[in-house]
LUMPAZA-59086 format. One record per residue (C-alpha): x, y, z; residue in one letter. Coordinates in steps of 0.25 Angstrom, whole numbers, padded with zeros to 4 digits, always signed. Last residue first. Layout:
N
XYZA;...
***
This chain:
435
-0041+0001-0132P;-0045-0013-0128Q;-0059-0015-0121P;-0057-0022-0108T;-0064-0035-0107I;-0051-0044-0107A;-0044-0035-0097A;-0055-0035-0088R;-0057-0050-0088V;-0043-0051-0085L;-0044-0041-0073H;-0056-0050-0068L;-0047-0063-0069A;-0035-0057-0062L;-0045-0053-0050V;-0051-0067-0051V;-0038-0074-0050S;-0034-0065-0039R;-0044-0070-0030A;-0042-0085-0034R;-0027-0084-0032V;-0029-0077-0018D;-0039-0087-0013A;-0030-0098-0016R;-0017-0092-0011D;-0009-0082-0016G;-0002-0079-0029P;-0007-0079-0043L;+0000-0086-0055T;-0006-0080-0067V;-0012-0084-0081A;-0019-0074-0090R;-0029-0075-0101A;-0037-0065-0110L;-0045-0070-0122T;-0052-0060-0129T;-0062-0060-0141S;-0074-0069-0137P;-0069-0065-0123T;-0061-0075-0114S;-0054-0071-0101V;-0043-0081-0096C;-0037-0084-0084F;-0026-0094-0078H;-0022-0095-0064V;-0010-0100-0058L;-0010-0097-0042G;-0005-0112-0038V;+0006-0115-0049P;+0003-0121-0063K;+0015-0127-0069D;+0021-0130-0055P;+0008-0135-0051T;-0003-0129-0043G;-0015-0137-0037G;-0014-0132-0022G;-0016-0119-0016P;-0021-0116-0026G;-0028-0107-0035A;-0023-0115-0047V;-0030-0108-0060G;-0041-0107-0070T;-0049-0094-0073V;-0057-0092-0086G;-0065-0079-0089V;-0076-0078-0100G;-0080-0065-0107V;-0092-0062-0117D;-0100-0073-0110T;-0109-0086-0114G;-0107-0093-0102L;-0101-0106-0109R;-0093-0097-0118E;-0087-0088-0109R;-0085-0097-0098A;-0079-0107-0108G;-0069-0096-0114R;-0064-0092-0100A;-0063-0107-0096L;-0055-0110-0109A;-0045-0098-0107E;-0043-0103-0093A;-0041-0116-0098V;-0031-0112-0108E;-0022-0104-0098A;-0022-0116-0089S;-0026-0121-0076V;-0035-0132-0080A;-0023-0139-0086G;-0018-0137-0100V;-0021-0152-0107R;-0031-0158-0099D;-0038-0145-0097I;-0038-0142-0112L;-0043-0157-0113E;-0055-0154-0105T;-0058-0143-0113S;-0064-0131-0105V;-0080-0130-0108G;-0082-0121-0095A;-0092-0129-0087L;-0089-0143-0092D;-0074-0142-0094H;-0070-0132-0084K;-0079-0140-0074A;-0071-0152-0077A;-0058-0146-0074N;-0064-0142-0061S;-0065-0128-0056Y;-0073-0122-0066V;-0081-0112-0060V;-0090-0106-0071L;-0095-0091-0071G;-0107-0084-0076G;-0113-0073-0084L;-0106-0061-0078V;-0109-0048-0086Y;-0124-0042-0082A;-0124-0053-0070S;-0112-0044-0064S;-0122-0033-0060G;-0117-0032-0046P;-0103-0035-0045L;-0099-0048-0039E;-0101-0056-0051T;-0087-0055-0057L;-0081-0059-0043R;-0089-0071-0043G;-0086-0075-0057A;-0071-0074-0053L;-0073-0082-0041L;-0080-0093-0048G;-0070-0103-0045A;-0057-0095-0046T;-0049-0108-0049C;-0058-0113-0061S;-0066-0101-0066E;-0075-0100-0079A;-0080-0086-0080T;-0091-0078-0087A;-0092-0064-0092I;-0102-0055-0100T;-0099-0043-0108L;-0107-0030-0110G;-0095-0021-0112H;-0098-0012-0101E;-0103-0023-0092R;-0091-0032-0094L;-0081-0020-0092L;-0088-0015-0080D;-0089-0029-0073A;-0074-0030-0076V;-0071-0016-0070L;-0079-0019-0058E;-0072-0032-0054D;-0059-0025-0058I;-0063-0015-0047T;-0066-0001-0051R;-0057+0010-0045G;-0057+0020-0055D;-0043+0018-0061P;-0047+0003-0063S;-0037-0006-0072F;-0023+0002-0069L;-0014-0009-0074T;-0010-0003-0088D;-0011+0012-0084A;-0002+0009-0072F;+0008+0022-0073R;-0002+0032-0079D;-0016+0027-0073G;-0009+0026-0059V;-0003+0040-0060L;-0016+0046-0066A;-0024+0039-0054T;-0014+0044-0045L;-0014+0058-0050R;-0029+0059-0049D;-0027+0054-0035Y;-0019+0066-0031A;-0029+0075-0038P;-0040+0069-0030Q;-0032+0073-0017A;-0041+0084-0013A;-0054+0074-0013P;-0047+0067-0002A;-0039+0054-0005Y;-0039+0039-0005R;-0032+0031-0016A;-0033+0016-0018V;-0025+0009-0028I;-0028-0005-0030E;-0018-0015-0036L;-0025-0027-0042E;-0018-0041-0043G;-0027-0047-0032D;-0024-0035-0023R;-0013-0025-0023L;-0017-0013-0013C;-0013+0001-0015T;-0017+0013-0006T;-0017+0028-0009I;-0020+0039+0001E;-0020+0050-0009L;-0018+0065-0004G;-0003+0066-0011D;-0002+0058-0023L;+0008+0066-0031R;+0019+0065-0021D;+0018+0050-0020H;+0020+0049-0035E;+0033+0040-0035D;+0026+0032-0022R;+0013+0029-0032L;+0023+0023-0043V;+0030+0015-0034A;+0018+0010-0027T;+0011+0006-0040L;+0023-0002-0044E;+0024-0009-0030S;+0009-0012-0030E;+0011-0021-0045P;+0003-0017-0056T;-0006-0028-0063G;-0020-0023-0061W;-0022-0008-0055L;-0034-0002-0048R;-0036+0012-0044L;-0045+0015-0032T;-0051+0029-0027R;-0054+0033-0012Q;-0059+0047-0009R;-0060+0053+0005L;-0070+0064+0004E;-0069+0075+0015D;-0074+0072+0029P;-0086+0079+0035A;-0085+0077+0050G;-0081+0062+0053L;-0084+0063+0068A;-0096+0073+0067A;-0102+0064+0056R;-0100+0052+0064V;-0107+0057+0077A;-0118+0063+0068P;-0121+0049+0061H;-0120+0050+0046D;-0109+0039+0045L;-0117+0029+0055A;-0130+0031+0046A;-0122+0028+0033P;-0115+0016+0039W;-0128+0008+0044M;-0130+0002+0030P;-0115-0003+0029Q;-0116-0009+0043L;-0128-0018+0043E;-0125-0025+0030R;-0110-0024+0034P;-0113-0033+0046P;-0103-0028+0057G;-0113-0017+0064P;-0108-0002+0065L;-0103+0006+0078V;-0098+0020+0074V;-0088+0026+0084V;-0088+0040+0086P;-0073+0045+0088P;-0066+0049+0100G;-0066+0058+0112T;-0073+0057+0125R;-0081+0068+0133G;-0094+0063+0127A;-0094+0049+0123A;-0089+0045+0109V;-0099+0043+0099P;-0105+0030+0095V;-0112+0028+0082V;-0119+0015+0083L;-0125+0004+0074G;-0137-0004+0076P;-0136-0019+0076A;-0148-0027+0071T;-0146-0026+0056G;-0146-0012+0049V;-0146-0006+0062P;-0150+0010+0064A;-0137+0017+0068L;-0138+0022+0083V;-0129+0034+0088G;-0123+0033+0101A;-0125+0043+0112G;-0126+0031+0122D;-0120+0018+0116P;-0132+0009+0110V;-0135-0005+0114A;-0146-0009+0105A;-0137-0021+0100Q;-0137-0027+0114E;-0152-0025+0115R;-0155-0033+0103T;-0145-0044+0108A;-0153-0044+0121T;-0166-0044+0115R;-0163-0055+0105T;-0158-0064+0116A;-0171-0063+0124E;-0179-0065+0112P;-0172-0078+0108D;-0172-0077+0093L;-0179-0086+0082R;-0174-0082+0068W;-0184-0083+0056G;-0175-0073+0047R;-0186-0063+0046G;-0191-0064+0060A;-0177-0063+0066S;-0173-0051+0057L;-0187-0044+0061R;-0185-0047+0076A;-0170-0042+0076V;-0175-0029+0070I;-0185-0027+0080E;-0176-0030+0092G;-0166-0020+0085I;-0177-0009+0086R;-0180-0013+0099T;-0166-0012+0104A;-0164+0001+0097W;-0175+0008+0104Q;-0170+0002+0118E;-0157+0008+0116D;-0148-0002+0125V;-0138+0006+0132A;-0122+0009+0130V;-0113+0019+0138P;-0104+0027+0129R;-0090+0030+0131G;-0086+0028+0118Q;-0078+0015+0120F;-0089+0010+0127D;-0099+0012+0117A;-0089+0007+0106V;-0088-0006+0115V;-0103-0008+0116Q;-0106-0005+0103A;-0095-0016+0098T;-0100-0027+0106L;-0104-0038+0098D;-0097-0050+0103D;-0109-0053+0113E;-0119-0054+0101T;-0129-0044+0097P;-0122-0038+0085G;-0116-0024+0085L;-0101-0030+0084G;-0098-0026+0070G;-0092-0012+0064S;-0085-0001+0070T;-0083+0013+0065V;-0074+0024+0072V;-0074+0038+0068L;-0065+0051+0069D;-0052+0042+0071V;-0041+0048+0079G;-0032+0035+0082S;-0036+0035+0096G;-0052+0032+0093A;-0047+0021+0083L;-0037+0014+0094F;-0048+0016+0105G;-0059+0009+0096L;-0050-0002+0093T;-0047-0004+0108H;-0062-0005+0111R;-0063-0015+0099L;-0053-0024+0105D;-0058-0023+0119D;-0072-0027+0114P;-0068-0039+0106R;-0076-0044+0094D;-0064-0043+0085G;-0058-0030+0080V;-0056-0025+0065V;-0050-0011+0062I;-0051-0002+0051V;-0043+0010+0054Q;-0041+0025+0050A;-0052+0025+0039V;-0053+0040+0033D;-0067+0045+0032V;-0072+0053+0020G;-0086+0046+0020A;-0081+0038+0008T;-0070+0033+0017R;-0079+0030+0028L;-0087+0021+0020Q;-0075+0015+0014E;-0069+0011+0028A;-0083+0006+0032L;-0083-0004+0021W;-0069-0008+0023P;-0071-0010+0038G;-0085-0017+0036N;-0082-0028+0028R;-0072-0036+0037D;-0071-0050+0033A;-0077-0060+0042V;-0070-0072+0048R;-0058-0064+0047G;-0054-0064+0062T;-0056-0050+0064L;-0070-0050+0056V;-0075-0062+0065E;-0069-0055+0077T;-0080-0043+0074G;-0077-0027+0074T;-0073-0018+0062V;-0068-0005+0068V;-0066+0007+0058I;-0058+0019+0061G;-0062+0032+0055A;-0055+0045+0050R;-0059+0059+0048P;-0051+0066+0037R;-0044+0079+0040M;-0030+0074+0043A;-0031+0062+0032R;-0022+0069+0023D;-0019+0058+0012Y;-0009+0047+0014A;-0002+0041+0001F;-0002+0025+0003S;+0005+0014-0004L;+0000+0000+0000M;
***
């Protein structure tokens, strides 16, 4: 990563605390931290820290103290608002902010009605006393806190620091993203949050994407131009063969960003595939739609991952007609029409079979574009001639056949994921009109 720091002196800053032992231990991926960071960025707020803590009151208390001591203007927590014994976020935040907690009877009634409605709709039979206890726990509100209407059963909270004490307000949100995300606008609009953040200036973020440029080469160019890029925070990340350049900056630094885009466009014209930040998925989808093309896949080692990726975007049914998972040699023959004689002669992992798969996908599903992928994902199955990581690709159209073979590093998951990205880039190259 290469970073040019922009001036943060006048910009509000926030800290995010994601709670949950299931997130801390990796059993559940954190979706809230990145989402909240982007929402704060669009509101003009810099994120100083995203910290994950388990369901341990002392750890949460120490984290709140660390963030308050770092001078952030706002703290946002997610998780720990359920009715179980390990859901202690509201109580810990209330204690930290110096505010006593009491059950809000109106909210207890309202939450009870929500629970009753959900239970009836799902056919649950709940113990009335246990339900009443859980409901009252979720209706416990710190004195002086604002309550954010629940999307599920747990209300959110905005807890200012008690009078006579200093520190940022804490926004307490539920853990499930489907509940947290609809609650966020009300949290951001709460008077205590608006007072803490003021009227921050816009914080812009733009992305450039390269394919086939080493990170070291880009870093050397950016360092040479350091003085002309003042006001930008630039980070670079190499991921699955793509080099991503993300710039964050205040509106006053727009001329510096324009210099960056001109510089990258000049020095890396052959590898800059996305000057406007669109992903390879979006670019391929746009090209297929713009030219009225349809596509199908025949996948061996990726076993449908490419077809899944192509259909992740809404509206993909307009151009994706189907995909064949041809893991065995028999499936390659029966589904994609690959000659058994060809497989016996050159092997399933070969340029010839990849081409036959691409052509078979196109012909069998009646599309304009066919993609074939076959390789050795590992960890076993490799030979001296065909090592683990070797993957053959082919994109077939009525007028073009574009093939490539690479040996990809990493474990089985890495090889399969990188194969999908490389296949998408090959599709982009095959269907991009030539000047």
